[in-house]
Every structure is written in structure tokens, then in C-alpha cells.
C-alpha positions, 0 to 999 in steps of 0.5 A: 935699554935692558929688557928684564929686571933680572938682566939689570940685577946682573949688571955691574955698578958701571954698567948700571950707570951707563944704562941709567944714562942711556935710559934718561936720554931715551926719556928726554927724546920721548919728552921732545917727541911728545911735545912736538906731537910725534909720539904715538904711544905715550905709554912709553914715557911711563915705562921709561920712567919706571925703568929709571926708577928700577935702575936707581933702586938697584944702584942704591941697593948695591951701594948699601951692600958695598957699605955693609961689606966694608964694615 
């Protein structure tokens, strides 16, 4: 998972989609670990959810920029 917001902004669309897939997989793993009582730091779940939202926002902004450039 990429660390900083600025790092994410520099990624291409394909790389952002790969990062989104990996982050969603991480969120799934955290949910399973939480359900089985193995997760010690439950704040990680919130951090991962926010990371997913950041990635989705960047993907959407790149889509909008590409559509405007195409006009």
C-alpha cells in the first residue's frame, strides 16, 4: 500500500487500480482478522477505508480530467 497521498497522485490509472485492488484485499483480511479476534489494532480498519476512498477519488479525478481533455 502506498504511504502518502502525494505518492498516489503520481501513479498512473493502471497503477491506481492495482493499488485499489491490493488495498481492498487488505481491508478484507483486516475484517476477517477482526471477526476472529486476531486483530489488535482496530484503527487499521479505518485507515484502510480512508485509503480506499482516497484512491477512488484520484481515479475519478483522472477520469474527469481525461474526459475534459477529450472535448
